[in-house]
C-alpha positions as CSV (number, residue, x, y, z in Angstrom):
1,X,-10.1,37.5,4.4
2,X,-7.5,35.7,3.9
3,X,-8.9,32.3,1.6
4,X,-6.6,30.4,4.1
5,X,-7.2,32.0,7.1
6,X,-9.2,29.5,9.5
7,X,-12.2,31.4,10.9
8,X,-14.1,30.0,14.6
9,X,-16.1,27.4,12.7
10,X,-15.5,27.9,9.0
11,X,-13.4,25.8,7.0
12,X,-11.2,26.1,3.8
13,X,-12.8,24.2,0.5
14,X,-12.1,24.3,-2.8
15,X,-14.9,23.0,-5.8
16,X,-14.3,22.2,-9.0
17,X,-15.9,21.3,-12.8
18,X,-13.7,20.8,-16.2
19,X,-14.6,20.3,-19.7
20,X,-13.3,19.0,-22.0
21,X,-11.8,22.9,-22.7
22,X,-11.5,25.0,-19.6
23,X,-11.9,24.6,-16.0
24,X,-12.5,27.0,-12.8
25,X,-11.9,25.9,-9.2
26,X,-12.9,28.3,-6.8
27,X,-12.3,28.8,-3.2
28,X,-14.7,29.2,-0.4
29,X,-14.4,29.8,3.3
30,X,-17.8,27.5,4.0
31,X,-19.7,26.4,7.2
32,X,-17.5,23.4,9.2
33,X,-21.2,21.8,8.9
34,X,-21.4,22.1,5.2
35,X,-22.5,19.5,3.5
36,X,-20.6,18.2,-0.7
37,X,-24.0,19.1,-1.7
38,X,-23.9,22.3,-0.5
39,X,-20.4,23.0,-1.4
40,X,-20.8,23.1,-4.8
41,X,-24.6,24.7,-4.5
42,X,-22.6,27.7,-3.0
43,X,-19.3,27.5,-5.7
44,X,-21.9,29.5,-8.1
45,X,-20.1,27.5,-10.8
46,X,-23.6,26.9,-12.4
47,X,-23.9,30.3,-13.5
48,X,-20.5,30.0,-15.3
49,X,-21.7,26.8,-17.0
50,X,-25.5,26.6,-17.7
51,X,-25.8,23.2,-18.2
52,X,-24.7,22.4,-14.9
53,X,-27.8,21.2,-12.5
54,X,-25.6,21.2,-9.3
55,X,-28.6,20.1,-7.0
56,X,-28.5,16.4,-9.0
57,X,-25.2,16.7,-10.1
58,X,-22.5,13.4,-9.3
59,X,-20.0,14.6,-6.6
60,X,-16.7,13.7,-5.4
61,X,-13.5,14.5,-3.0
62,X,-10.3,14.3,-4.6
63,X,-11.7,11.7,-7.1
64,X,-13.5,9.1,-5.2
65,X,-17.2,9.4,-5.8
66,X,-19.8,10.9,-2.8
67,X,-22.6,8.1,-2.4
68,X,-24.5,10.8,0.1
69,X,-23.2,14.1,-1.1
70,X,-26.8,15.7,0.7
71,X,-25.2,14.3,4.3
72,X,-21.6,13.6,3.4
73,X,-19.8,16.9,5.8
74,X,-16.8,18.2,4.0
75,X,-12.9,18.8,5.9
76,X,-11.0,21.6,5.6
77,X,-9.4,21.5,2.7
78,X,-10.7,19.0,0.7
79,X,-11.9,19.8,-2.7
80,X,-15.6,19.0,-4.3
81,X,-15.4,17.5,-7.9
82,X,-18.5,18.1,-10.1
83,X,-18.8,15.2,-12.3
84,X,-20.2,15.5,-16.0
85,X,-22.3,12.4,-17.2
86,X,-21.5,10.3,-19.4
87,X,-21.6,10.5,-23.0
88,X,-21.9,7.0,-23.6
89,X,-21.7,3.8,-21.5
90,X,-18.1,2.4,-21.4
91,X,-19.3,-1.1,-21.8
92,X,-20.9,-0.9,-24.4
93,X,-17.7,1.2,-26.4
94,X,-16.0,-1.4,-25.8
95,X,-18.2,-3.6,-27.5
96,X,-18.7,-1.8,-30.5
97,X,-14.6,-1.5,-30.7
98,X,-14.3,-5.3,-30.3
99,X,-16.6,-6.0,-32.5
100,X,-15.6,-3.7,-35.0
101,X,-11.4,-5.1,-34.3
102,X,-13.5,-8.2,-35.0
103,X,-15.3,-7.8,-38.4
104,X,-12.3,-6.7,-39.9
105,X,-10.2,-9.6,-39.1
106,X,-12.9,-11.7,-40.5
107,X,-12.8,-9.6,-44.2
108,X,-8.9,-10.3,-44.1
């Protein structure tokens, strides 16, 4: 079966996951009622990346976070993205950086 071929009641989607040093994109044919979460689970990416918990991971479509991945249906051609958890709070990192700059200026 050609992956781009649209069979009755199915759509073509991709599921992507990336680490700093590697990425995977899986092409899937899924039922047209498939949700964002279901596509992520069907991708099998949790077998390649054991740290992934697809049942709870934050998900998006083409770079935009999806607030209800368990109920939002996909459209033909969409790419589901699996997001990694943040290592540090961006606001806290900026605060720490600003504090270091301030301390350097005061020391001079």
